[in-house]
N, C-alpha and C positions, 0 to 999 in steps of 0.2 A: 267508774271511769275505766277500770281495767278491761271491762267487758267490751269496750269500744275497740280494743286492740286484740281481742281474743284470737281471731283467725284472719291474718293478713296474708293474702296471696301475693307472693313476691316473685313474679315471673317476668321475664323480659322477652321482647321480640326484636328482630333486626329492623333497623331503619336509620336514615341519616340524622345527624344532630348538628345543626348549624345555628348561629345566632339569629338568622332570619327565618328559621324553621324550627321553632321551639317544639321539642318532642314530648310535650305534655298538653293535655286539653286546656283550653282557656279556663282560668280560675282554679286550676289544679296544681299540685306539686308532685315532684317525682325524684327518684334516686336511681342510680345505676352504678355498676361496677366498671371501672376503667381499665383494670389490669387482670390478666389471667396467668396462671403458672404455665410456663412452657411445657412442663411435664404433663399437664392436664389438657393439652390441646385436643386429644381424642375423646374427652369426656364433656358432653354438652352441658352438664351441670356446672362445670368450672367456668363457663362463659356467663352464667347468671348469678352464681353464688360463690362464696369463699369456701372452697372444698380443698382441704390440705391435710397432708400427713407430715408431722414434724417430730423431732426428737426433743425431749425435755431440755430446757436451757436455750431454745431457739427464740430469736426475736425477728419478726418480719413485719412489713408494712404493705398496705394496699391502698390505692387511690379510689375514692368514690366521687361521684358528681351529683350535686343536689340542685334540682331545677325549680325555678319559680315561673309558673305559667300565668300568674295573676297580673292584673293591671296595676297593682300597688306592690311596694316592697314588703318582704316578709322576713321576720327574724326566726331563725331555726336554732335549736340546740340538739347536739348529738348525744345519743344514749345507746349503750350496749345493753340489750334486754335479754332476759332469760327466755329460752325456748325449750319445748319438749314435743314429743310425738305421741299423741293419744290415739291408739289404734291406727287409723289411716288419715289422721289430721294433724297438720303442723300448727302448733299453738305458740304464740310469742307475745310478750308483754314488755314494752319499752321501759317500764318502771320496776320490773322485777330483776333480781340478781341471782346469779349462780356462780360456780367456780370460774367458768370461762369469762363471764362479763367482767370479773375483777382483773383480768389480764389485759383488757382493752383500754387504750387511750386514744384521743382524737386531737388533731390539729388542723384548723381551729375547732374548738368545742362549741362555741356560740358565734353566730355570724348573721349578717343581714344580706339578703339577695335582692337585687333590683329587679323590676318587672322584666320578664322574658329573658332572663339571663341565668347563669349557673355559678355555683361555687364548688371548687375542688376541695375535698376533705381527705386528709391522710389518717387512716386508722392503723394503729400499731398494736400488734399482739405480742406480748412478752410471756412466754411459757416458762414457768419456774423450773429450776433444775430438778426439783423433787416431785414434779408432776407425775401422777400415776398413769399407766397405760389405759387407753380407752378412747371412745368417741364422745365428744361434747357438742352441745348445740347452743346457739345464740342467734341474735339478729342485730344488725347495726341500723339504728333508726335515726332519721331526721324528723324532729318533732317541732311543730309550730303552734303558737298560741294566738288566738284571735279573739278580741273582746266582742261579746254579744250585745253590749250596750245595757246590760241589766246588772247594775252594781259591779261587783268584782268577778262575776261569773265569766269564765273563759271557756272557749271551745277549742280542743286540741285536734290536730290532724297529724298523722304519722305515716311515713313510708319507710321501707327498710329492705335490707339485703340479708339473706340467710347465711349462717356460718355453720359448716360441718367440719369440726377439727378433730383429727385423730392424733394422739400422742403415743410414742413408744413403739412405733412400727406399724406398717400397713395392716389393715384387717380385710379379710376376703369378703366379697360381695357375691350374692347368689340368690336366685329365686326360682320357684317352680310355677307352672301354669296348669290349671285344671278346670274341670266343670265348665267347658265351653257350651254356651247356649245362645239361642236366638229368640228375640221377641219381635213383634211387628215393627218396632222402631229402633232396635239396638242389637248389637252383639256384645255379650258379656263373657268375662273370663275371671276366674278366681286366681289371685297371685299371692303366694306365700313367700315371705322373706326368710330364706334359709341360711343367709350369711351372718356376718358379725358386725354389720354397720347398716345405718338407715338407707332406704332406697327411695328415689323419686321415680315412679313408674308411669309410663304413658303408653297408649296403644294407638295404632294407625291401621285402618281398614281400607283396602282397595278392592273394588268389585269390577270384574271384567266378563266379557262374553255372556252377558245376561240375555233376557228375551229380546229378540230382534237385533242381537249383536250390541246391545247397550253396554256402556261402562259407567261407573259412578265412583265418586270419591276423588282423592282420599278423604276419609272421615277420621277425625282425631278425638281422642278421649281427653277429659280433664286430667290433670296430673294427680296421681295418688301417692301420698307419702306414707311409707310403711316402716314401723319400728322393727327391730330385730325380733323374729318369731311371729310377727303379726301377719294376718291374712286380710286382704281387701279385694274389692271387685273393680276391675277395669271395665268401664262402660263406654262403648263407642256407639254414639247415636247416629242413626241414618234416617232419611226421610221416610215417613210412613207411606208416601205416595209411590215409592219404588215398586216396580213389578215384583211379584212374589218369587220369581226365579224360575229355574236354577241359575246361580251365578258362580263363576270361578272367583274364589275369595282368597286374599292374602292378608293375614293379620300379623302385624309386627308389634311386639311388645318389648320395650327396652327400658333400662335404667342405666344411665351413664354408658359405659362400654359394653354392658351385657345386653345382648340382642337375641330375641327368639323370633323366628319366622314360622308361622303356621299357615298352611295352605290346603285348599281342597274345594269341594263343591258344597254350596249351602243353598237352602230355599227358605226365604223369610216367611214365617207363619202368618196367618191372618189373625189369629188370636193366641193368647197365652204364651208360654215359653217352651221351646223344644231343644233337646241336646243337639250339638253340632260336632261332627267329627272332622277335625283338621289335623294334618300330619306335619310334624316339625321338619323343616327343611334346612339345608346348609346355605344360609343367607350370607352373601359377601358383605362384611361390615363396611368395607370401603364404599360401597354403593350407598348405604344408608347414611354414611358420614360425609357425604359430598360437601354439604354446607360447612361442616367442621373443618374439612381440608382447606376450603377457600379461606375460612377464618384464620387457619393456621398460617397460610401464606402471608396474610396481612400482618399477622403477629411478627413474622420474620422480617418484613420489609419496613415496618414502621419503627421509628426510633423511640427510645425511652423518653418519657416526659421530663424526668429529672432524676438526679441521683440522691440517695439518702443514706445516712450512716447506719444501716441496719442490714442484717443477713438477708440474702435474697433466695434462700433455699436452693432450688435447682434452676432459678432464673425466672424473671417476670418480664413481660412485654406489654405495651399498650394494646387494648382490645379494639376491634372494629367498633364503629359507632353503633350503639344499640339504644332503642327507646326505653326510657325508665318506666318502672312500675308507677302508676298514677292512682291516687286515691282522692277523689274530689273533696 
């Protein structure tokens, strides 16, 4: 059973969420984070995950929204599941425990959601006063059980939101980029986590001034999650039908607030892989974070959903509407 939940991709994309526009596919369920820390507005991860740095003894709460896109009502139960990073893969299990999961409670913990509607759930994290310094991982899951009609056998589905929690002071984040290379259908780069906390790394490639003045992209890589000291490969796929070049290329690799821009001229090979020489540039972070700035303005003008008797760290505000992660 646990293998069913071994690798859950917990990513969100921007979209409106209204009662008449259910942001999950028919027959699916979804979950999303409703609040982001004001201090983390410049960190894209904080809009998708619970990414916080707190001191021991802190208690704080975050709102989640659980969606039912099915034609019948569904009963959910909330679970804090243990998570870990194995090389470049985030692995979470809603039924496994670790130190962080024992600090989490939910209100409500079990509930029924009517068709094409949602339930707001408050997750409260109470960090003990004697908690040691470091980064801990978990995921907050909404789990449903559906009878298969075969005796007592039930089939579970789960959707969740990642938690990256640092206690005892902030930890530096850093990474290096090396071994740039091109194949007929991708640009690849090796990324090494040289900081002291986990990274979620993505790449974006833009091609301009190609043959006959063509432009292509942007092309985005899948997200790569790296543990401290780990190395992984960012792969940005491109269409194999693109002219072989030369192209003026800009490759932006980022994790949270850390941004690297590499630029230069590349020629896509017809076979095999070939090294690529791109030069690191001084890329203005503001330009790359335009969407984050717009989201930050919405954070400031929207009012809090409600007050709770818990510490608010540096302050929380409602997030802009975002489509939840869905798992059919």
